[in-house]
N, C-alpha and C positions, 0 to 999 in steps of 0.2 A: 824239722817239719813234723807236725802231728799226724798220726795215722787217721785216715778217714773212717768213721764209724759206720758199720754196715746197717742199713735200714731193716735188715731181716733178722737181726739178733733175737728180738722178742717174738718173732713169728715162727721160729723153728720148733718142731716137735722133738720129743725126747729121742735121742739117738740119730736125729737127722743132721746132715751136714751139707754145706753148700759145695756143689761141684763147679758151678760157673755163676758169675755175677757180672752184670753190665747195665749200660744205659743206652737209650736211643741215640742214633746219629744226630748230631746237632745241626747238620746242614739242612737248608730249606729244600724241600722237594715238592714239585708240582705234579699232582696225580690227576687222573680222570675225574675223581670226586671233586677236586679243587676247581677244575674247569667248570663243572656243572654248578657248583656253589657260586662261583664268580659270575657266571652268566645269569643265573636266577637273581642273585643279589644286585647286580647292576641294573637289570631290567626293573626290579622292584624299586630300587632307589631312584632311577630316572623317572619312572612313572609317578611316584609319589612326590618328587620334587617338582615335576611338571604340574601336577594337580595343585600343589601348594602355591606355586607361582600364579596359576590362574585364580585361585581363591584370594591371593593377596591383591592382585590387580583389580579384581571385581569387588574387593572389600567384603568378602564373605568370611568374617572372622571366626565364626563357629566351625566352618568347614576347614579353615586353615589350621586351627588348633587340633582338630580331629586328625588331619593329615600329617601334622608334625609328629604324632606318635608313630605313624607308619614310616616316616623318614628315619626316626630313631631305630626302628627295627631294621631298616635297610642298611643303616650304618653298622649295626651289629652283624649283619650277614656278610658284609664285604670285609672291612678291616678287622672286625671283632673276631671273625672265624680264625684268622691267621694268628692274631695275638693270643687267643685261647690255646691254639695248638702249640705255639712256642712255649707258653707258660707250662703246659702239661709236659712237654718233652723235656724241659729242664728239670722237672721234679719227679720223673718216673724212673724207677729202677726195676730190673728183672733179675731173677735168680732161678737156677735149676738146682734142685737138691736131690738127695738120694731117694726122696719119696714124692716130691711135688714140683710143680712149676709155679713160681710166684711173681706177681707184679704189684708194686707198691707205688701209689701216687702220694707224695709228701705234700705238705702245705697245710692250708686251713682245714681241709677234710682229708683224712687218711682213708684210702681205698685199698683193700687187700683182697686178692683173689687167689685161691689155691685149688688145685685139682690133683687128686691122688693119681699116681702113675703106676700102672701094673708093669712089673719086670718079667712076668712069665710069658 
């Protein structure tokens, strides 16, 4: 079995070494932010679907096309939020080094954050 390559190798400063390296917990967790996002997303989605249904029944095609854009936004607010979170969770790595705390998001766009830590 091949050893897994650390995503932090190219990010380390001279003389810096990794003290701890890990990944987020893969389990799904439902937080207060999730409840708020779900509530707002469902209200948004139900409102726009209702409006689109009325526009369809009354044959207001311009209004229907306009509202379908907002239905798409509602779909991104409800299932898209959790899909995005799961995608990021799978591709995120954390490390504590002798000088910094690092978080790296792998994938199409690499995101690197580092903060110098004082030991005094």
